[in-house]
N, C-alpha and C positions, 0 to 999 in steps of 0.2 A: 741394088744399092744406090744406083743413080736416081731411081724414083724416090727413095727415102731421103736422099741428099737434097732434093728439090724442096722438101718440106722443112728443112732446117732454117730457122729464123736468125737473121743477123742481130748483133747488139744484145745478145743474151748472155747473162753471167755464166761463167764456166763452173764446173764442179771442182772437187779437190785436186784433180790432175792439171788444172789450169789450161786445158785445151779448149779453144773456142770454136764455135761453128764456122767462123770466117776461115780459120785455118784448114778445116776439113773441106770447105767448099772451094778453096783455092789450091788444093792438092793437084799435082800433075798426074798424068796417066799411070806412070810407074808406081807412084806412091799409092794411088787408088787401088791398084792391083794387089799391092802388099797388104793394104788394109782389108780388102775383100778376102784375101787368103786367111788373115787373122780371124775375121768374123766367121768365116766358114768353118774354121777349126774349132771355134767355141761351139758351133752347131753340131759338128761331128762328134766331138768328145764330151759335150754337155758340161764344159768347164768354162766358167766366166771369171775374168779377173776380179779380184777383191775390190780394186779401185772403181769398178763399174757398179759395185753394190754398196758404195759408201756415199753418204749424203751429208752436206753441211747445211744446218738449219739456221736461217736468219729470221728472228722474230720481228714482225712489222706491226707497229701500234695501229690499232683500228681507230678510225676517225671518231673523235668525241668520247673516247674511252679513258678511264683513269690509268695513269702510268704505272701505279704500284700494284695493279691487279694482273696476275699472269694470264688470266682469261681474256685480257684486253688486247692480246697480241695474236696476229695471224702468222703461223709458221710458213716460211718460204723455203722449199727444199731445193738445194743446188746439187745436181748429180752430174756425172761425167757425160759430156757431149758425145764421146765415142760410144759409151754405153747406150745412150738414148738412140743413136743411129742404129745400133744392132737391135734394140728393142723394137724400133719402128719397122725394121725389116721382118722380124718375127711376127709382129702384130699384123702386118699386111697379109702374111700367109695365113695366120689364124683366122682373121676376120673374113678373108675370102672363103675359107672352108666353111665357116659358120653360116654364111649367106648362101653358099652353093647347096649345102645340105638342109637349108631352111631349119636350122636348129634353134634359132632364137624365137621366143614367143612374139606373136604379132601385136601384142599390146605394149611392147617395149619399143620406144623410139629413140632412146638416148644413144648418142655416138654411132648412129647408123646412117649410112649414105642414103640420101633421098628423104630422110625423115627430119622433121623440125618440131620445135615446141608448138607451133600452130596446129600440128596434126592432133596432138593430145588435147589441146584446148578445144578444137573443133569437135572431137569425140565427146567431151563432157558437155559442151554447150548444145550440140545438136541433140543428144539424148535428152537433155533437160527440156529443150523447146518441144521435142516430140511429146514429152510428158505433159507439158502445158496444154497441148492440143487435145489430149485425152483426159483432161481434168485431173492430172496427177501432179503431186509435188515431188521434187527430187531433193534428197538429203545426201550431201557429199561429205566425206571425212578426208581431210588432208593430213597424211601421215608423215611425221618427221622421223627418219632413221638417224639416230645420233651417231656421229663419227663413223658413217657406214663403211668407208674405205679402210679406216684404221682398225676396224673390228673384224675384217674378213678372216675367217678361220682357214688357214692355209691348207691343212690336211683335208678339211672338208671340201675346199675348192678343187684340189687335185683329184679327190674321189669323184666329184661331179664331172670333171673333165673326162675321167676314165669312163664313167657311165654314159657320157655323151658320145663316146667313140674317139676321143682324142688320146692318142698314145704314141709310142715310139719316140723319135727325136724331139718332137714338139713337147711332149709331156716331160721328158727328161730335162730339156733346156729350161722350161718354165720352173720346174722344181728347183733347179740350181739357181735360177734367177731370184727365187723367193728366199733361198736359204742364206743364213749368216749375213743379213743386211745390217749395216751399222750406221749410226748417225752421231754427229757432234754438233753442238749448238754454239754459234758465234754471236757474241753480244758485247758491244762497246769495245771491240778490238780484242776480246779474249775468247779463246776456243776451249770448250769443255772437253772432258775425256770422252772417248767413244763408248757407245753402248749398243748392244745387239737388240734388234727388234724381233720378237718371237712371232708376232701375228701382224696382219694388215698388209695392204698393198702400198708400194712406194708412191709418194706424191709426185705429180707432174709427169708421169709416164703414160705414153699412149697405150702401152700394153696393159696398164692397170685398168684403164677404162673398159677394155674388152673382157678382161678377166672378171671384173665386177658384174658385167652383163651375164657371164656364164654362172657366176656364183648365185645370182638371184633369179635365174631363168625359170626355175621350177615353182616359184611362188605364185605367179598369176593363175596357173591351172588349178590351184587349190582353192581359189576364192570364188564364192558363189554369188557375187554381185558384179556389177559393171566395174571396170578398173582401167586405169591408164598409168603407165610407167614412163618416166623419162630419167634414165639412169637410176638414181636413188630417190627421185621424187615420185611418191606413190599417192594416188587418190582413188578411193572407192566410192561408189554411189549406187543408189537404188531409187527408182521412180514408183511410187505407190499412191493409191487413193486413201488408204487407211493408215494412220500413224502407228498403230500397233504392229503392222507388218514392217514398217520402216525400222522401228526399234529392234525387232526380233532379227531381221536379216542383217542389219549392220553389226549388232552385237555378236552374232554368230560368226561373221567374217572377221571382226576384230579379235575374237578368241582364236581363230585359225592363225591370224598373223602373229599373235602373241606366242602361240605354241611353236610356230615356225622359227621365230626369232630366238626363242629359248633353245631350240634344238641346234640351230646353226650359229649361235653365239653373237647374234645381232641384238641391237637394243633400240626400242622405240622411245623417243622423248615425249612422254605424256603431256608435259607442260606446253610443248609447241605443236602438238597434234590437236587440231580443231575441226569443228564441223559447221556446216551452214545448210539451211533449208532454202531452196529456190522455189518460188511459186508466184503466180500472177495475183494471188490473194494475199493482201497485207496481213490478214488474220492468221493465215497458215504460216507465214514466214516468222511470226512472233512465237510460234510454238517451240518449246524446248523438248529435247529427248534425253533420256538417261542412257547415255552411251559411255561405256567404260573400257579401259585398256589397262590390263594388269592391276585391276582393282581401283584405278584412278578414274574419277569422273572427268570426261572431256569437256573442254570449254566451247561455247558457241561463239563463232566469229561472224560479225555482221557483214564485213566486207573482206573476205580472204584474198590473199594474193597468190595466184597459181601461175608458175612459170613466167613471172614478170607482169602478169595482167591482174589488175584489181577488179574483182567481180562484185556485183551487187545482187541483192536477193531476187530481183525480177529480171535479171540479165539484160538490163537496158544499157549497160556499160557507162552509166552516168559517172560513177566514181572514177573509173579508169580515165575517161575523157577529161574530167576535172583535174585529175592528178597530172596528166600530160600537159594541160593548159598551164597549170601552176609552174611546173618545171620549165616549160618552154618560155614562159614570161620572164622568169628569172634570168635565163640565158639572153633573152632579147634585151632586157634592161642592161645587162653587162655589155652587149654589143653597142647599145646606144651611147654609152660613155665614150666609145672609141670613134663615134661618128661626128663629124663636123664639116661644114661646107668650106672652112678655111684650112684646118690642119688635120682633119680626120682621115681615116682610111677610105679607099674607094669602094664602090658597091661590090665588086667581085671579091675583094679581101674580106669585107664584112660578111658576105654570104658564106664564104669558106669558114670563117670564125664561128658563125652560128651553127652551120652543119657539123663542123668538127667538134664543137662542145656538147652537142646533143645528138649523137648518131642514132640512137635507138628510137627516137620519136619525132624527129624534125622533118622526116621525109614525107 
């Protein structure tokens, strides 16, 4: 429990029970022992308080989106901090077992210690460059799983856990964790009535991330092309000399993914699923392929963004560098307005403002 408590972040909004992380972190030794006893009891009896399975949803308007469109809002889920603490303790044990038994597919890098987005980017880029050296083009399909976490089939997940060797208290606790989860929406100071969620994983839970890895773990072994997964971000690709082989292999793999999603109640967003051909030859990159998913023809994307990196057809990273330069210049211009020899901020403050406003690409 002490390890899990160290991960609690301050200044986070509480759930329906109004208990904050600061309250938990400042508990005395006796209070912590009582809390540990209560959490251990939920583990032994596989009974979880209803308050831990209730969420208040606050819709946040997305930038630049119309106010009157429900799809313009991003739902933020507020759940019990006590419940999150218990979930983190269970998740630590579950994740430790998965890694110890090497149960997770090695093409999955999402939410795994020692794995980063760069690993999957390197996998794709290195395979593509190897193809260039052998006079092959590489065509990649970037697959968008629509509302992947919300669509997780709970009974299917429990069955996969059982087949993986997860049983006993762990399986019982997680089964209770997923049952009878309720949500209410708070908007403009008004709370809606509660409703029960029949499927899906709770938003904002560390345990949900690990459970999703389990749910999708059997997919990579079914695919007969190169692939990389980062949680629900899936890309498949093949390097070939002849276009006819590219089309055949990718369509065969797309059909497998479609069948898998239909079986396990997931859904591919065909409108956001795109493909790109990488090659040193400009003529080859202009080629289009008839790739289909669920009968829909996939669109070709000239410069797809994968895990935050904008790729170009010859992998020179020109588009990504230009994108970074444009964003960094905007931040630099903002900082310039605060700089003046007479009244402006000093160099140290300006540097911190610049780095703080663009943490992902200013270093």
